[in-house]
N, C-alpha and C positions, 0 to 999 in steps of 0.2 A: 505495500500501497503508498509505498517510501514517495512513489511517482505524482499522486496526485496532494493537487492543493485540498489539504479538507476545510472546510471552514465552520469556525466551535458559534454555535446556534445561543442566543440568548436565550435562559430562559430554564434552558435542559440540556445545564451543566450542575453540576450537584444535587439532581434529584432524584428521589425515593420513589415516586411514579413510575410506570415500567411504559409512561407513552412518553408525546410531547411534539407540540405539531413542525411542523418542517413549513408549513403552509411557505411561507414570509419571505422561504430563502427557494422554496422550492417551483416558480410561481411563471417558470420561464418554458410557454406548451412542448415548443419549440426542442428544446435542451431533457437529458438520459442527465441523471441524477445516480449515486449511492451516498447509506449512509456510511456510520460508522457507530461504535459502540462499544460500552467495558466501562466491569462494575471497579469501585475504587471499593478498597474499604477505610472511614475518615482516621480510628486512634491506630491505625497499623500504617500507613499511605501504604499498603501492598493495592497493587491493580490488575485487573483480568487483561486475562488478551485481547483488541481490539477485537471484538464480530464484526461480519461485514454485508450491511444486506444483499440479494439480488439490483442488478440496476433496473433502473423505474424512471418512469417519463408524470408529468401532471399530465401528458393531455390522453394518455391509454392509462395507468392508472388510478387517476383518483374518480372516488366514488363518489358518483353524480345522486341526489338524494329528490327525492319530489317535491315539489313547492310546495309549500303553507293556502292552505286550501279555507274560506269562508263563506256563507251563502247565506243568503236574502232573499227575501218575498217580494215580487213589486206588482202590481197591474200586469206589463209586463210580461213577469213570466220568472224567474231567477235570476238571479246579480251573481255570476258566482266571481268572487276575488283574488290576484293568485297575486302569493311574494313570491319572490327566487326561494332558492333554499341558502344560498349560505354568498354569505360579499365574496367568498375567489368564486367560483361560477359567474359573479357576473363581469369579475375584477378580469378572466382568463377566457373566456369564449365567447366571442363579441355578437355569435346569433344566438340566444335562446330563445329556445320554440315552447309551446307549450302544449298537449294532447286533455284535451277533460272530455271524460265516456261517463256518457247517463246513461242512469238503470234503470232502464222502468219498474215498474213495479211484473211486469209480466214475465222481463227475466231477460226481456232483449234487451243491447245495444245500441246506444250513439254516442258517435264517438269527434268531434270537433276539433278544430286545429289553430290555436294561430299567435300572433309573435309575443315575446317578451316589452315588447311598448306601449305594448295593451295590457292596462289591469287587469281587467275585471272584461268579465262577458257574459252576455244578458243572453241566456233559451227563452226565445218566445214558442206561439203555438203548442206550449205547453199545457192539454187536458187540466185542468182546473181542478180545486181542494184533494192531488195526487200527489204520496211521496213517490216521490224521486229521490236517485242518492249516483253521488257524483265522488269521479276522481279523477285522478289527474299526474302526471305527467311530464319530466323538465325531457327540451327532447335536445340536440347539440346537433342542424343539422352540418354546417360541418363540419367534421368527425362521428359525423354519426351514429352516434352513442347517446343513452336515452336512459332515464330513470329505475324501477322498479313505483310501479302506481304508488298514491298515498289510502293511505285508512280514509274508506269512503267514509260520507254524510248526507243527511240525508235533511231531506225536507217538503214538507207541501207547499204543492201553488196555492195561491189566494183565491 
């Protein structure tokens, strides 16, 4: 590991946790990274050998989370408000879209696609006084990657 120019990450030194957030120093989606860690004992100053991660890329290895979803009912229909999953996704990916899944009581499913620039989608032409369940998914078209679906939220139309 001697040839690699290692960067010490503040907040990841002398910690007792078993994990540390490296996103602030691994956010360039065009790059590949390695991480290394070793254990040390404060009283005796003894240190283990370095353990190195496999090579990883924020573009391919970052787990994308589903957006947060908030529902409201209006005379026009159901308004789906979405909030992007994490600041990292907003910073590192130019284009973030969403798939909104509408699940009818019959089990039938419809999918609506819309872009990040819009934070809400109004679902119209729904049956009155009917329960609908909604799930959302984050999609990064440029990298052809997507999150899992969010947990279902349900609402009854007016």
